[in-house]
C-alpha positions as CSV (number, residue, x, y, z in Angstrom):
1,M,-11.9,9.5,1.2
2,L,-14.9,7.8,2.8
3,I,-15.3,4.2,3.3
4,T,-19.1,3.4,4.1
5,S,-21.4,0.4,4.9
6,Q,-24.9,0.0,6.1
7,N,-24.2,1.1,9.7
8,I,-20.9,2.9,9.8
9,D,-18.6,5.2,7.9
10,L,-14.8,5.3,8.2
11,R,-13.5,8.8,7.4
12,P,-10.0,10.4,7.7
13,T,-9.1,11.6,11.3
14,A,-8.7,15.5,11.5
15,L,-6.8,17.3,14.1
16,Q,-10.1,18.4,15.6
17,D,-10.8,14.6,16.2
18,L,-7.8,14.2,18.4
19,D,-9.4,15.0,21.8
20,F,-12.0,12.2,21.0
21,V,-9.1,9.8,20.0
22,L,-7.0,10.3,23.0
23,A,-10.2,10.0,25.1
24,A,-11.2,6.8,23.6
25,E,-7.6,5.4,23.9
26,Q,-7.2,6.2,27.5
27,D,-10.7,5.2,28.7
28,E,-10.7,2.3,31.1
29,H,-12.4,0.0,29.1
30,N,-9.7,0.3,26.4
31,C,-6.5,1.4,27.8
32,R,-5.6,-2.2,28.8
33,Y,-6.1,-3.4,25.3
34,V,-4.2,-0.7,23.2
35,G,-0.9,1.1,23.2
36,Q,-1.1,4.8,24.3
37,W,0.1,7.5,21.9
38,S,0.8,11.1,22.6
39,R,-1.3,13.8,20.7
40,E,1.8,14.6,18.6
41,K,2.3,11.1,17.6
42,H,-1.6,10.8,16.5
43,A,-1.0,14.3,14.7
44,A,2.0,12.9,12.8
45,A,0.2,9.7,11.8
46,I,-2.7,11.7,10.4
47,S,-0.4,13.4,7.8
48,D,1.8,10.3,7.1
49,E,1.2,8.9,3.7
50,D,2.2,5.3,4.8
51,V,-0.7,5.6,7.6
52,L,-4.5,5.5,7.5
53,H,-5.9,7.2,10.5
54,L,-9.6,7.0,10.6
55,I,-12.7,7.7,12.6
56,I,-15.3,5.2,12.9
57,Q,-18.7,7.1,12.9
58,D,-22.2,5.9,13.0
59,K,-24.9,7.0,10.3
60,T,-25.7,10.3,12.3
61,G,-21.8,11.2,12.0
62,L,-21.3,10.4,15.9
63,P,-17.7,9.2,16.4
64,A,-17.8,5.6,17.5
65,G,-14.1,4.7,17.6
66,Y,-11.1,5.1,15.4
67,V,-8.7,2.8,13.6
68,I,-4.9,3.1,12.4
69,V,-3.3,1.1,9.6
70,T,0.2,1.2,8.8
71,G,2.4,-0.2,6.1
72,L,0.6,1.4,3.1
73,Q,4.0,1.8,1.3
74,D,5.5,-1.3,2.7
75,P,8.0,-2.8,0.0
76,N,7.0,-6.4,1.2
77,L,3.2,-5.5,0.5
78,C,2.4,-6.3,4.3
79,T,-0.1,-3.7,5.8
80,C,-0.7,-3.8,9.6
81,L,-3.9,-3.1,11.2
82,L,-2.2,-1.4,14.1
83,R,-5.1,-0.3,16.2
84,I,-8.9,-0.3,16.5
85,V,-10.5,1.2,19.4
86,L,-14.2,1.6,20.1
87,H,-15.9,4.2,22.3
88,I,-19.3,2.7,21.5
89,K,-19.4,-0.9,22.2
90,G,-21.8,-3.8,21.6
91,R,-23.5,-2.5,18.3
92,G,-21.2,-4.5,15.9
93,Y,-19.1,-1.4,14.9
94,G,-15.7,-3.2,15.4
95,T,-16.8,-6.2,13.3
96,A,-18.1,-3.7,10.6
97,A,-14.8,-1.8,10.7
98,V,-12.6,-4.8,10.4
99,S,-14.6,-5.9,7.4
100,L,-14.8,-2.7,5.6
101,L,-10.9,-2.1,6.1
102,K,-10.1,-5.5,4.8
103,E,-12.2,-5.0,1.6
104,W,-10.9,-1.6,1.0
105,I,-7.2,-2.6,1.6
106,F,-7.3,-5.7,-0.7
107,R,-9.4,-3.7,-3.3
108,N,-7.5,-0.4,-3.3
109,T,-3.8,-1.4,-2.6
110,K,-1.4,-4.0,-3.5
111,T,-1.3,-5.5,-0.2
112,H,-0.5,-9.3,-0.1
113,R,-0.6,-9.8,3.7
114,L,-2.7,-7.9,6.1
115,W,-1.7,-8.7,9.7
116,L,-2.3,-7.4,13.3
117,D,-1.3,-8.3,16.8
118,V,-3.9,-8.6,19.6
119,K,-3.3,-9.3,23.4
120,A,-3.8,-13.1,24.0
121,F,-6.4,-12.3,26.8
122,N,-8.4,-10.2,24.3
123,S,-10.7,-13.2,23.3
124,R,-13.6,-10.8,22.2
125,A,-11.2,-9.1,19.4
126,R,-9.7,-12.5,18.5
127,H,-13.1,-13.9,17.9
128,V,-13.8,-10.8,15.6
129,Y,-10.6,-11.2,13.5
130,E,-11.0,-15.0,13.1
131,A,-14.6,-14.4,11.9
132,A,-13.2,-11.9,9.4
133,G,-10.8,-14.8,8.1
134,F,-7.5,-13.8,10.0
135,T,-5.4,-16.8,10.9
136,A,-3.6,-17.0,14.3
137,E,0.4,-17.3,13.4
138,G,1.9,-17.5,16.7
139,I,2.6,-15.9,20.2
140,L,4.9,-13.3,21.1
141,R,5.2,-14.3,24.7
142,E,5.1,-11.8,27.4
143,S,6.3,-9.1,24.7
144,V,4.6,-5.9,26.2
145,K,5.2,-4.5,29.5
146,R,2.0,-3.2,31.4
147,G,2.8,-2.1,34.9
148,D,4.5,-4.8,36.7
149,S,3.4,-7.6,34.5
150,F,3.9,-8.5,30.6
151,D,1.2,-9.4,28.1
152,S,1.6,-11.8,25.3
153,M,0.6,-10.9,21.8
154,V,-1.1,-13.1,19.2
155,I,0.0,-12.3,15.6
156,M,-2.8,-12.8,13.1
157,S,-3.0,-12.4,9.4
158,I,-5.0,-12.9,6.2
159,L,-3.4,-13.1,2.8
160,R,-4.8,-11.7,-0.4
161,Q,-5.6,-15.2,-1.8
162,E,-7.5,-16.1,1.5
163,Y,-9.4,-12.8,1.2
164,E,-10.3,-13.7,-2.6
165,E,-11.4,-17.2,-1.7
166,Q,-14.0,-15.6,0.7
167,L,-15.6,-13.5,-2.1
168,P,-18.9,-14.8,-3.3
């Protein structure tokens, strides 16, 4: 499987990619925004039929980030954009990846609701999701412990009908 656009490709993550995945996740510019998984948990996700674990790469094949989508087999037809992590920033790769994933999910699965949560202070990511048609549904106040403090999470989603209304 390869999902492609003008400037990026999304391809399945391989076990050989896990050093890159872990480094991107643990990078000082990313770790405050995303959860941390072990190598074993990422490896299990790669082979899980309910999960899409994908590498975001530029057109030269250079890894720029990764994304994890869960709930592909959810009986309620709710799919979760669990994580998107960019190692190469400022080139529109995140915006392109969200757009590609949204399109792929609604065209290739029976998903009714595509949802995500994002840290309330992550205004850059929230802007990307809003521009892609996601609607803020509410806030999980101080729901994620980080060190000695707690972060609030904003729940956002887009429904199939909303996606279809965006189509030209």
